[in-house]
C-alpha positions as YAML, in Angstrom:
chain: A
units: angstrom
residues:
- id: 1
  name: MET
  ca: [-0.19, -0.16, -0.08]
- id: 2
  name: ARG
  ca: [1.42, 3.53, -0.95]
- id: 3
  name: GLY
  ca: [2.59, 5.46, 1.96]
- id: 4
  name: THR
  ca: [2.52, 2.72, 4.43]
- id: 5
  name: PRO
  ca: [5.76, 1.28, 5.61]
- id: 6
  name: GLN
  ca: [6.34, -2.23, 5.12]
- id: 7
  name: GLN
  ca: [7.70, -4.55, 8.01]
- id: 8
  name: ARG
  ca: [10.21, -6.99, 7.28]
- id: 9
  name: PRO
  ca: [8.66, -10.50, 8.21]
- id: 10
  name: THR
  ca: [10.70, -12.86, 10.19]
- id: 11
  name: ALA
  ca: [12.88, -15.24, 8.43]
- id: 12
  name: PRO
  ca: [13.56, -18.96, 9.55]
- id: 13
  name: ASN
  ca: [15.80, -19.33, 12.56]
- id: 14
  name: ASP
  ca: [15.54, -15.70, 13.58]
- id: 15
  name: THR
  ca: [15.42, -15.13, 17.22]
- id: 16
  name: SER
  ca: [12.51, -13.04, 18.82]
- id: 17
  name: ASN
  ca: [14.07, -11.54, 21.85]
- id: 18
  name: GLY
  ca: [12.81, -7.93, 21.23]
- id: 19
  name: ARG
  ca: [16.16, -6.77, 20.04]
- id: 20
  name: PRO
  ca: [17.03, -6.05, 16.38]
- id: 21
  name: ASP
  ca: [18.97, -8.99, 14.97]
- id: 22
  name: THR
  ca: [22.05, -7.36, 12.97]
- id: 23
  name: ALA
  ca: [22.09, -10.35, 10.57]
- id: 24
  name: ALA
  ca: [18.64, -10.24, 9.83]
- id: 25
  name: GLY
  ca: [17.67, -6.94, 8.92]
- id: 26
  name: GLY
  ca: [18.55, -4.11, 11.38]
- id: 27
  name: GLY
  ca: [22.40, -3.32, 10.61]
- id: 28
  name: PRO
  ca: [25.61, -4.55, 9.24]
- id: 29
  name: ALA
  ca: [26.30, -8.17, 9.03]
- id: 30
  name: ILE
  ca: [29.63, -9.26, 10.64]
- id: 31
  name: GLY
  ca: [31.18, -12.49, 9.25]
- id: 32
  name: PRO
  ca: [30.08, -15.11, 7.07]
- id: 33
  name: ALA
  ca: [26.16, -14.94, 6.60]
- id: 34
  name: ARG
  ca: [23.49, -16.93, 4.60]
- id: 35
  name: LEU
  ca: [21.56, -14.98, 2.07]
- id: 36
  name: TRP
  ca: [17.90, -16.26, 2.44]
- id: 37
  name: ILE
  ca: [15.41, -15.51, -0.39]
- id: 38
  name: ASP
  ca: [11.80, -15.57, 0.14]
- id: 39
  name: TRP
  ca: [10.38, -16.72, -3.23]
- id: 40
  name: THR
  ca: [6.68, -15.83, -2.43]
- id: 41
  name: ALA
  ca: [7.73, -12.17, -1.90]
- id: 42
  name: CYS
  ca: [10.26, -12.04, -4.82]
- id: 43
  name: ASP
  ca: [9.02, -10.33, -8.04]
- id: 44
  name: ALA
  ca: [12.11, -10.72, -10.09]
- id: 45
  name: ARG
  ca: [13.20, -7.16, -10.31]
- id: 46
  name: GLY
  ca: [17.00, -8.22, -10.22]
- id: 47
  name: TRP
  ca: [18.44, -5.65, -7.86]
- id: 48
  name: CYS
  ca: [20.13, -8.17, -5.83]
- id: 49
  name: ALA
  ca: [21.73, -9.75, -8.62]
- id: 50
  name: GLU
  ca: [22.79, -6.07, -9.76]
- id: 51
  name: LEU
  ca: [24.20, -5.41, -6.30]
- id: 52
  name: LEU
  ca: [25.67, -8.80, -5.52]
- id: 53
  name: PRO
  ca: [26.93, -10.09, -9.13]
- id: 54
  name: GLU
  ca: [29.96, -12.33, -7.36]
- id: 55
  name: LEU
  ca: [27.37, -14.72, -6.10]
- id: 56
  name: LEU
  ca: [23.92, -14.01, -8.05]
- id: 57
  name: THR
  ca: [22.91, -14.05, -11.62]
- id: 58
  name: ARG
  ca: [19.24, -13.79, -13.07]
- id: 59
  name: ASP
  ca: [17.30, -16.51, -14.88]
- id: 60
  name: PRO
  ca: [15.62, -15.43, -18.29]
- id: 61
  name: ASP
  ca: [12.68, -14.24, -15.96]
- id: 62
  name: GLY
  ca: [14.67, -12.11, -13.98]
- id: 63
  name: TYR
  ca: [14.73, -14.20, -10.63]
- id: 64
  name: PRO
  ca: [18.05, -14.48, -8.81]
- id: 65
  name: LEU
  ca: [20.31, -17.63, -9.41]
- id: 66
  name: ASP
  ca: [23.36, -18.81, -7.42]
- id: 67
  name: ARG
  ca: [26.35, -17.97, -9.63]
- id: 68
  name: SER
  ca: [28.31, -21.11, -8.17]
- id: 69
  name: PRO
  ca: [28.93, -24.05, -10.61]
- id: 70
  name: GLY
  ca: [26.78, -26.86, -9.93]
- id: 71
  name: ALA
  ca: [24.25, -24.87, -7.74]
- id: 72
  name: HIS
  ca: [20.66, -26.41, -7.75]
- id: 73
  name: ALA
  ca: [18.96, -23.83, -5.30]
- id: 74
  name: THR
  ca: [19.30, -20.22, -4.65]
- id: 75
  name: GLN
  ca: [17.10, -19.79, -1.58]
- id: 76
  name: ASP
  ca: [19.80, -20.17, 1.15]
- id: 77
  name: LEU
  ca: [23.23, -19.21, 0.03]
- id: 78
  name: THR
  ca: [26.31, -18.74, 2.11]
- id: 79
  name: ILE
  ca: [28.01, -15.29, 1.88]
- id: 80
  name: PRO
  ca: [31.53, -14.93, 2.51]
- id: 81
  name: ALA
  ca: [32.70, -12.26, 5.10]
- id: 82
  name: GLN
  ca: [34.32, -9.95, 2.47]
- id: 83
  name: LEU
  ca: [31.09, -9.84, 0.63]
- id: 84
  name: ALA
  ca: [28.99, -9.19, 3.76]
- id: 85
  name: GLY
  ca: [28.71, -5.36, 3.13]
- id: 86
  name: HIS
  ca: [27.50, -5.96, -0.48]
- id: 87
  name: ALA
  ca: [24.84, -8.58, 0.60]
- id: 88
  name: ARG
  ca: [23.54, -5.92, 3.45]
- id: 89
  name: ARG
  ca: [22.92, -3.59, 0.75]
- id: 90
  name: ALA
  ca: [21.39, -5.93, -1.49]
- id: 91
  name: VAL
  ca: [18.92, -6.73, 1.28]
- id: 92
  name: ASP
  ca: [18.21, -3.40, 2.34]
- id: 93
  name: ALA
  ca: [17.62, -2.52, -1.46]
- id: 94
  name: CYS
  ca: [15.21, -5.17, -2.08]
- id: 95
  name: PRO
  ca: [11.76, -3.39, -2.79]
- id: 96
  name: ARG
  ca: [9.71, -6.46, -1.90]
- id: 97
  name: LEU
  ca: [11.71, -7.36, 1.40]
- id: 98
  name: ALA
  ca: [12.36, -10.70, -0.08]
- id: 99
  name: LEU
  ca: [16.09, -11.09, 1.12]
- id: 100
  name: ARG
  ca: [17.28, -11.73, 4.69]
- id: 101
  name: LEU
  ca: [20.91, -12.05, 5.99]
- id: 102
  name: LEU
  ca: [21.07, -14.97, 8.40]
- id: 103
  name: PRO
  ca: [24.17, -15.68, 10.57]
- id: 104
  name: ASP
  ca: [26.21, -18.70, 9.35]
...
């Protein structure tokens, strides 16, 4: 709805202790993490693949795909520590709130 801020839903394995989980949506991720994609929310705009080209590419419809050879699924990929900042930007830029960074 236009003008209404969206709230990021809870991803699997998030802890609900009342404090923001820095890896799941509220700040910089430190160290290795996992990128979790909510396929029900993703609408294939491709911003994540543009901001994280080292790990993601796009299929013909624009949905993100794991760039690593032999990858079969993209829902849960490991993000190396040196790419954590890029992954955080991709998560923050997702217009559909379809990405989360989870602790590794």
